[in-house]
PDB file of N, CA, C and O in Angstrom:
ATOM      1  N   MET A   1      33.413  78.005  91.362  1.00  0.00           N
ATOM      2  CA  MET A   1      31.791  78.508  91.536  1.00  0.00           C
ATOM      3  C   MET A   1      31.059  77.585  91.195  1.00  0.00           C
ATOM      4  O   MET A   1      31.144  77.025  90.102  1.00  0.00           O
ATOM      5  N   PRO A   2      30.178  77.280  92.153  1.00  0.00           N
ATOM      6  CA  PRO A   2      29.210  76.231  92.087  1.00  0.00           C
ATOM      7  C   PRO A   2      28.146  76.569  90.975  1.00  0.00           C
ATOM      8  O   PRO A   2      27.682  77.707  90.919  1.00  0.00           O
ATOM      9  N   LEU A   3      27.806  75.712  90.201  1.00  0.00           N
ATOM     10  CA  LEU A   3      26.512  76.447  88.912  1.00  0.00           C
ATOM     11  C   LEU A   3      25.121  76.818  89.741  1.00  0.00           C
ATOM     12  O   LEU A   3      24.212  77.524  89.305  1.00  0.00           O
ATOM     13  N   ILE A   4      25.168  76.251  90.882  1.00  0.00           N
ATOM     14  CA  ILE A   4      24.184  76.598  91.361  1.00  0.00           C
ATOM     15  C   ILE A   4      24.166  78.236  92.027  1.00  0.00           C
ATOM     16  O   ILE A   4      23.054  78.706  92.269  1.00  0.00           O
ATOM     17  N   ASN A   5      25.156  78.919  92.259  1.00  0.00           N
ATOM     18  CA  ASN A   5      25.345  79.936  92.624  1.00  0.00           C
ATOM     19  C   ASN A   5      25.549  80.992  91.491  1.00  0.00           C
ATOM     20  O   ASN A   5      25.296  82.163  91.773  1.00  0.00           O
ATOM     21  N   LEU A   6      26.024  80.654  90.121  1.00  0.00           N
ATOM     22  CA  LEU A   6      26.239  81.350  89.121  1.00  0.00           C
ATOM     23  C   LEU A   6      24.826  81.420  88.367  1.00  0.00           C
ATOM     24  O   LEU A   6      24.508  82.379  87.664  1.00  0.00           O
ATOM     25  N   VAL A   7      24.012  80.297  88.590  1.00  0.00           N
ATOM     26  CA  VAL A   7      22.371  80.856  88.198  1.00  0.00           C
ATOM     27  C   VAL A   7      21.738  81.944  89.490  1.00  0.00           C
ATOM     28  O   VAL A   7      21.118  83.000  89.366  1.00  0.00           O
ATOM     29  N   ILE A   8      22.110  81.317  90.552  1.00  0.00           N
ATOM     30  CA  ILE A   8      21.406  82.389  91.473  1.00  0.00           C
ATOM     31  C   ILE A   8      21.761  83.890  91.209  1.00  0.00           C
ATOM     32  O   ILE A   8      20.914  84.736  91.495  1.00  0.00           O
ATOM     33  N   ILE A   9      22.753  84.203  90.773  1.00  0.00           N
ATOM     34  CA  ILE A   9      23.558  85.364  90.619  1.00  0.00           C
ATOM     35  C   ILE A   9      22.802  86.139  89.590  1.00  0.00           C
ATOM     36  O   ILE A   9      22.245  87.229  89.715  1.00  0.00           O
ATOM     37  N   LEU A  10      22.921  85.115  88.222  1.00  0.00           N
ATOM     38  CA  LEU A  10      22.483  85.814  87.391  1.00  0.00           C
ATOM     39  C   LEU A  10      20.726  86.389  87.199  1.00  0.00           C
ATOM     40  O   LEU A  10      20.276  87.344  86.566  1.00  0.00           O
ATOM     41  N   ILE A  11      19.885  85.099  88.237  1.00  0.00           N
ATOM     42  CA  ILE A  11      18.484  85.429  88.271  1.00  0.00           C
ATOM     43  C   ILE A  11      18.355  86.770  89.462  1.00  0.00           C
ATOM     44  O   ILE A  11      17.263  87.319  89.606  1.00  0.00           O
ATOM     45  N   VAL A  12      19.490  87.189  90.221  1.00  0.00           N
ATOM     46  CA  VAL A  12      19.231  88.392  90.786  1.00  0.00           C
ATOM     47  C   VAL A  12      19.377  89.613  90.203  1.00  0.00           C
ATOM     48  O   VAL A  12      18.801  90.653  90.523  1.00  0.00           O
ATOM     49  N   VAL A  13      20.261  89.423  89.234  1.00  0.00           N
ATOM     50  CA  VAL A  13      20.904  90.461  88.318  1.00  0.00           C
ATOM     51  C   VAL A  13      19.911  91.015  87.029  1.00  0.00           C
ATOM     52  O   VAL A  13      19.786  92.095  86.451  1.00  0.00           O
ATOM     53  N   GLY A  14      19.318  89.746  86.916  1.00  0.00           N
ATOM     54  CA  GLY A  14      17.920  89.963  85.812  1.00  0.00           C
ATOM     55  C   GLY A  14      16.864  90.571  86.889  1.00  0.00           C
ATOM     56  O   GLY A  14      16.444  91.691  86.599  1.00  0.00           O
ATOM     57  N   VAL A  15      16.486  90.124  87.818  1.00  0.00           N
ATOM     58  CA  VAL A  15      15.345  90.663  88.538  1.00  0.00           C
ATOM     59  C   VAL A  15      15.910  92.366  88.916  1.00  0.00           C
ATOM     60  O   VAL A  15      15.119  93.299  89.056  1.00  0.00           O
ATOM     61  N   LEU A  16      16.998  92.462  89.001  1.00  0.00           N
ATOM     62  CA  LEU A  16      17.278  93.823  89.475  1.00  0.00           C
ATOM     63  C   LEU A  16      17.243  94.882  88.544  1.00  0.00           C
ATOM     64  O   LEU A  16      17.017  96.070  88.777  1.00  0.00           O
ATOM     65  N   LEU A  17      17.549  94.205  87.202  1.00  0.00           N
ATOM     66  CA  LEU A  17      17.568  95.062  86.333  1.00  0.00           C
ATOM     67  C   LEU A  17      15.896  95.139  85.541  1.00  0.00           C
ATOM     68  O   LEU A  17      15.580  95.933  84.654  1.00  0.00           O
ATOM     69  N   TRP A  18      15.257  94.378  85.987  1.00  0.00           N
ATOM     70  CA  TRP A  18      13.816  94.378  85.758  1.00  0.00           C
ATOM     71  C   TRP A  18      13.148  95.190  86.253  1.00  0.00           C
ATOM     72  O   TRP A  18      12.311  95.832  85.618  1.00  0.00           O
ATOM     73  N   ALA A  19      13.416  95.360  87.712  1.00  0.00           N
ATOM     74  CA  ALA A  19      12.751  96.139  88.549  1.00  0.00           C
ATOM     75  C   ALA A  19      13.292  97.643  88.663  1.00  0.00           C
ATOM     76  O   ALA A  19      12.677  98.517  89.275  1.00  0.00           O
ATOM     77  N   VAL A  20      14.624  97.866  87.946  1.00  0.00           N
ATOM     78  CA  VAL A  20      14.896  99.191  87.245  1.00  0.00           C
ATOM     79  C   VAL A  20      14.177  99.857  86.503  1.00  0.00           C
ATOM     80  O   VAL A  20      13.590 100.929  86.645  1.00  0.00           O
ATOM     81  N   ASN A  21      14.303  98.826  85.337  1.00  0.00           N
ATOM     82  CA  ASN A  21      13.727  99.117  83.815  1.00  0.00           C
ATOM     83  C   ASN A  21      12.305  99.619  84.355  1.00  0.00           C
ATOM     84  O   ASN A  21      11.818 100.605  83.802  1.00  0.00           O
ATOM     85  N   ASN A  22      11.594  98.988  85.424  1.00  0.00           N
ATOM     86  CA  ASN A  22       9.816  99.096  85.371  1.00  0.00           C
ATOM     87  C   ASN A  22       9.448 100.056  86.597  1.00  0.00           C
ATOM     88  O   ASN A  22       8.532 100.869  86.469  1.00  0.00           O
ATOM     89  N   TYR A  23      10.088  99.963  87.646  1.00  0.00           N
ATOM     90  CA  TYR A  23       9.629 100.730  88.585  1.00  0.00           C
ATOM     91  C   TYR A  23      10.649 102.151  88.942  1.00  0.00           C
ATOM     92  O   TYR A  23      10.204 102.954  89.762  1.00  0.00           O
ATOM     93  N   ILE A  24      11.910 102.398  88.347  1.00  0.00           N
ATOM     94  CA  ILE A  24      12.400 103.829  88.600  1.00  0.00           C
ATOM     95  C   ILE A  24      11.853 104.334  87.223  1.00  0.00           C
ATOM     96  O   ILE A  24      11.738 103.609  86.234  1.00  0.00           O
ATOM     97  N   PRO A  25      11.501 105.782  87.277  1.00  0.00           N
ATOM     98  CA  PRO A  25      11.019 106.520  86.077  1.00  0.00           C
ATOM     99  C   PRO A  25      12.511 107.267  85.756  1.00  0.00           C
ATOM    100  O   PRO A  25      13.187 108.045  86.430  1.00  0.00           O
ATOM    101  N   MET A  26      12.681 106.748  84.592  1.00  0.00           N
ATOM    102  CA  MET A  26      13.895 107.736  83.687  1.00  0.00           C
ATOM    103  C   MET A  26      14.204 107.749  82.184  1.00  0.00           C
ATOM    104  O   MET A  26      13.858 106.676  81.690  1.00  0.00           O
ATOM    105  N   ASP A  27      14.670 108.489  81.396  1.00  0.00           N
ATOM    106  CA  ASP A  27      14.455 108.367  80.132  1.00  0.00           C
ATOM    107  C   ASP A  27      14.840 107.172  79.536  1.00  0.00           C
ATOM    108  O   ASP A  27      15.746 106.627  80.167  1.00  0.00           O
ATOM    109  N   SER A  28      14.422 106.484  78.406  1.00  0.00           N
ATOM    110  CA  SER A  28      14.469 105.596  77.902  1.00  0.00           C
ATOM    111  C   SER A  28      15.857 105.483  77.454  1.00  0.00           C
ATOM    112  O   SER A  28      16.334 104.352  77.535  1.00  0.00           O
ATOM    113  N   LYS A  29      16.833 106.693  76.860  1.00  0.00           N
ATOM    114  CA  LYS A  29      17.886 106.527  76.483  1.00  0.00           C
ATOM    115  C   LYS A  29      19.056 106.232  77.755  1.00  0.00           C
ATOM    116  O   LYS A  29      20.167 105.827  77.414  1.00  0.00           O
ATOM    117  N   ILE A  30      18.819 106.406  78.895  1.00  0.00           N
ATOM    118  CA  ILE A  30      19.414 106.174  80.007  1.00  0.00           C
ATOM    119  C   ILE A  30      19.093 104.807  80.457  1.00  0.00           C
ATOM    120  O   ILE A  30      20.021 104.186  80.974  1.00  0.00           O
ATOM    121  N   LYS A  31      18.055 104.281  80.364  1.00  0.00           N
ATOM    122  CA  LYS A  31      17.826 102.704  80.276  1.00  0.00           C
ATOM    123  C   LYS A  31      18.542 101.618  79.370  1.00  0.00           C
ATOM    124  O   LYS A  31      18.886 100.467  79.639  1.00  0.00           O
ATOM    125  N   THR A  32      18.646 102.324  78.269  1.00  0.00           N
ATOM    126  CA  THR A  32      19.278 101.628  77.593  1.00  0.00           C
ATOM    127  C   THR A  32      20.793 101.465  77.717  1.00  0.00           C
ATOM    128  O   THR A  32      21.360 100.394  77.498  1.00  0.00           O
ATOM    129  N   ILE A  33      21.363 102.496  78.051  1.00  0.00           N
ATOM    130  CA  ILE A  33      22.681 102.969  78.537  1.00  0.00           C
ATOM    131  C   ILE A  33      22.822 102.060  79.582  1.00  0.00           C
ATOM    132  O   ILE A  33      23.736 101.269  79.347  1.00  0.00           O
ATOM    133  N   LEU A  34      22.337 101.897  80.507  1.00  0.00           N
ATOM    134  CA  LEU A  34      22.320 101.289  81.947  1.00  0.00           C
ATOM    135  C   LEU A  34      22.258  99.968  81.674  1.00  0.00           C
ATOM    136  O   LEU A  34      23.048  99.293  82.334  1.00  0.00           O
ATOM    137  N   ASN A  35      21.352  99.196  80.671  1.00  0.00           N
ATOM    138  CA  ASN A  35      21.177  97.922  80.036  1.00  0.00           C
ATOM    139  C   ASN A  35      22.202  97.195  79.542  1.00  0.00           C
ATOM    140  O   ASN A  35      22.516  96.047  79.858  1.00  0.00           O
ATOM    141  N   VAL A  36      22.879  98.156  78.486  1.00  0.00           N
ATOM    142  CA  VAL A  36      24.058  97.696  78.077  1.00  0.00           C
ATOM    143  C   VAL A  36      25.230  97.659  78.814  1.00  0.00           C
ATOM    144  O   VAL A  36      26.236  97.034  78.477  1.00  0.00           O
ATOM    145  N   VAL A  37      25.112  98.298  79.777  1.00  0.00           N
ATOM    146  CA  VAL A  37      26.704  98.152  80.588  1.00  0.00           C
ATOM    147  C   VAL A  37      26.640  97.415  81.493  1.00  0.00           C
ATOM    148  O   VAL A  37      27.655  96.941  82.002  1.00  0.00           O
ATOM    149  N   VAL A  38      25.045  97.057  82.042  1.00  0.00           N
ATOM    150  CA  VAL A  38      25.060  95.621  82.749  1.00  0.00           C
ATOM    151  C   VAL A  38      25.283  94.547  82.172  1.00  0.00           C
ATOM    152  O   VAL A  38      25.980  93.628  82.602  1.00  0.00           O
ATOM    153  N   VAL A  39      24.531  94.607  80.858  1.00  0.00           N
ATOM    154  CA  VAL A  39      24.832  93.136  80.145  1.00  0.00           C
ATOM    155  C   VAL A  39      26.522  93.085  79.994  1.00  0.00           C
ATOM    156  O   VAL A  39      27.145  92.123  80.442  1.00  0.00           O
ATOM    157  N   ILE A  40      27.120  94.084  79.397  1.00  0.00           N
ATOM    158  CA  ILE A  40      28.255  93.684  79.224  1.00  0.00           C
ATOM    159  C   ILE A  40      29.560  93.516  80.456  1.00  0.00           C
ATOM    160  O   ILE A  40      30.696  93.057  80.330  1.00  0.00           O
ATOM    161  N   ALA A  41      28.967  94.001  81.464  1.00  0.00           N
ATOM    162  CA  ALA A  41      29.624  93.799  82.670  1.00  0.00           C
ATOM    163  C   ALA A  41      29.546  91.979  82.896  1.00  0.00           C
ATOM    164  O   ALA A  41      30.474  91.173  82.974  1.00  0.00           O
ATOM    165  N   VAL A  42      28.136  91.775  82.954  1.00  0.00           N
ATOM    166  CA  VAL A  42      27.952  90.258  83.098  1.00  0.00           C
ATOM    167  C   VAL A  42      28.482  89.193  82.254  1.00  0.00           C
ATOM    168  O   VAL A  42      28.805  88.079  82.666  1.00  0.00           O
ATOM    169  N   VAL A  43      28.566  89.683  80.803  1.00  0.00           N
ATOM    170  CA  VAL A  43      29.317  88.810  79.855  1.00  0.00           C
ATOM    171  C   VAL A  43      30.619  89.030  80.442  1.00  0.00           C
ATOM    172  O   VAL A  43      31.080  87.918  80.697  1.00  0.00           O
ATOM    173  N   PHE A  44      31.296  89.793  80.721  1.00  0.00           N
ATOM    174  CA  PHE A  44      32.663  89.998  81.075  1.00  0.00           C
ATOM    175  C   PHE A  44      32.934  89.290  82.433  1.00  0.00           C
ATOM    176  O   PHE A  44      33.975  88.633  82.443  1.00  0.00           O
ATOM    177  N   TRP A  45      32.221  89.293  83.557  1.00  0.00           N
ATOM    178  CA  TRP A  45      32.284  88.397  84.614  1.00  0.00           C
ATOM    179  C   TRP A  45      32.162  86.951  84.305  1.00  0.00           C
ATOM    180  O   TRP A  45      33.008  86.198  84.787  1.00  0.00           O
ATOM    181  N   LEU A  46      31.169  86.446  83.526  1.00  0.00           N
ATOM    182  CA  LEU A  46      31.033  85.145  83.143  1.00  0.00           C
ATOM    183  C   LEU A  46      32.302  84.775  82.489  1.00  0.00           C
ATOM    184  O   LEU A  46      32.914  83.799  82.922  1.00  0.00           O
ATOM    185  N   LEU A  47      32.832  85.551  81.342  1.00  0.00           N
ATOM    186  CA  LEU A  47      33.884  85.209  80.797  1.00  0.00           C
ATOM    187  C   LEU A  47      35.034  84.879  82.086  1.00  0.00           C
ATOM    188  O   LEU A  47      35.612  83.793  82.068  1.00  0.00           O
ATOM    189  N   ASN A  48      35.266  85.677  82.969  1.00  0.00           N
ATOM    190  CA  ASN A  48      36.045  85.482  83.476  1.00  0.00           C
ATOM    191  C   ASN A  48      36.030  84.801  84.683  1.00  0.00           C
ATOM    192  O   ASN A  48      37.054  84.775  85.366  1.00  0.00           O
ATOM    193  N   VAL A  49      34.640  84.040  85.176  1.00  0.00           N
ATOM    194  CA  VAL A  49      34.567  82.721  85.846  1.00  0.00           C
ATOM    195  C   VAL A  49      34.642  81.570  85.136  1.00  0.00           C
ATOM    196  O   VAL A  49      34.640  80.474  85.697  1.00  0.00           O
ATOM    197  N   PHE A  50      34.703  81.693  84.046  1.00  0.00           N
ATOM    198  CA  PHE A  50      34.521  80.369  83.009  1.00  0.00           C
ATOM    199  C   PHE A  50      36.219  80.302  82.631  1.00  0.00           C
ATOM    200  O   PHE A  50      36.681  79.265  82.155  1.00  0.00           O
ATOM    201  N   GLY A  51      36.987  81.360  82.858  1.00  0.00           N
ATOM    202  CA  GLY A  51      38.018  81.149  82.484  1.00  0.00           C
ATOM    203  C   GLY A  51      38.829  81.480  81.130  1.00  0.00           C
ATOM    204  O   GLY A  51      39.969  81.133  80.824  1.00  0.00           O
ATOM    205  N   VAL A  52      37.851  82.295  80.377  1.00  0.00           N
ATOM    206  CA  VAL A  52      38.037  82.814  79.252  1.00  0.00           C
ATOM    207  C   VAL A  52      39.358  83.877  79.302  1.00  0.00           C
ATOM    208  O   VAL A  52      40.516  83.910  78.886  1.00  0.00           O
ATOM    209  N   LEU A  53      38.716  84.460  79.842  1.00  0.00           N
ATOM    210  CA  LEU A  53      39.596  85.950  80.146  1.00  0.00           C
ATOM    211  C   LEU A  53      41.239  85.343  80.633  1.00  0.00           C
ATOM    212  O   LEU A  53      42.305  85.904  80.381  1.00  0.00           O
ATOM    213  N   ASN A  54      41.100  84.411  81.176  1.00  0.00           N
ATOM    214  CA  ASN A  54      42.869  84.154  81.783  1.00  0.00           C
ATOM    215  C   ASN A  54      43.390  83.510  80.465  1.00  0.00           C
ATOM    216  O   ASN A  54      44.609  83.516  80.296  1.00  0.00           O
ATOM    217  N   SER A  55      42.704  83.036  79.652  1.00  0.00           N
ATOM    218  CA  SER A  55      43.657  82.386  78.318  1.00  0.00           C
ATOM    219  C   SER A  55      43.735  83.310  77.489  1.00  0.00           C
ATOM    220  O   SER A  55      44.524  83.117  76.565  1.00  0.00           O
ATOM    221  N   ILE A  56      42.895  84.741  77.511  1.00  0.00           N
ATOM    222  CA  ILE A  56      43.316  85.744  76.352  1.00  0.00           C
ATOM    223  C   ILE A  56      44.324  86.503  77.156  1.00  0.00           C
ATOM    224  O   ILE A  56      44.944  87.334  76.492  1.00  0.00           O
ATOM    225  N   SER A  57      44.661  86.418  78.501  1.00  0.00           N
ATOM    226  CA  SER A  57      45.610  87.295  78.793  1.00  0.00           C
ATOM    227  C   SER A  57      46.889  87.158  78.415  1.00  0.00           C
ATOM    228  O   SER A  57      47.760  88.025  78.354  1.00  0.00           O
ATOM    229  N   SER A  58      46.968  85.589  78.075  1.00  0.00           N
ATOM    230  CA  SER A  58      48.439  84.784  77.928  1.00  0.00           C
ATOM    231  C   SER A  58      48.655  84.922  76.478  1.00  0.00           C
ATOM    232  O   SER A  58      49.615  84.304  76.015  1.00  0.00           O
ATOM    233  N   VAL A  59      47.903  85.650  75.653  1.00  0.00           N
ATOM    234  CA  VAL A  59      48.260  85.632  74.106  1.00  0.00           C
ATOM    235  C   VAL A  59      49.418  87.077  74.408  1.00  0.00           C
ATOM    236  O   VAL A  59      49.166  87.971  75.216  1.00  0.00           O
ATOM    237  N   HIS A  60      50.541  87.017  73.643  1.00  0.00           N
ATOM    238  CA  HIS A  60      51.182  88.216  73.200  1.00  0.00           C
ATOM    239  C   HIS A  60      50.977  88.280  71.673  1.00  0.00           C
ATOM    240  O   HIS A  60      50.819  87.346  70.887  1.00  0.00           O
ATOM    241  N   VAL A  61      51.016  89.549  71.453  1.00  0.00           N
ATOM    242  CA  VAL A  61      51.024  90.228  69.927  1.00  0.00           C
ATOM    243  C   VAL A  61      52.458  90.721  69.585  1.00  0.00           C
ATOM    244  O   VAL A  61      52.766  91.537  70.453  1.00  0.00           O
ATOM    245  N   GLY A  62      53.295  90.592  68.835  1.00  0.00           N
ATOM    246  CA  GLY A  62      54.728  90.981  68.599  1.00  0.00           C
ATOM    247  C   GLY A  62      55.790  90.067  69.421  1.00  0.00           C
ATOM    248  O   GLY A  62      55.823  88.842  69.535  1.00  0.00           O
ATOM    249  N   ARG A  63      56.500  90.895  69.864  1.00  0.00           N
ATOM    250  CA  ARG A  63      57.728  90.727  70.715  1.00  0.00           C
ATOM    251  C   ARG A  63      57.015  89.799  72.000  1.00  0.00           C
ATOM    252  O   ARG A  63      57.703  89.432  72.952  1.00  0.00           O
TER     253      ARG A  63
END
C-alpha cells in the first residue's frame, strides 16, 4: 500500500471520528468507548499493513 493512501485513510478516519464526536449527541461514556474501539482497530490495521502481525503469527509457544 503506498504511503499516500495510508495517510489519506488515516486523515479520513480522523475526520470521521472528529465529526461523530462533535456533531452526534451521545453520552460521553459511549464516545469514549467509540474512540477507544476506533483507535485499537486503526492500530491493528496499521500493524497488519506494515507486516508486524504476520511475523507475530509465526511465533509458536510450546511444542
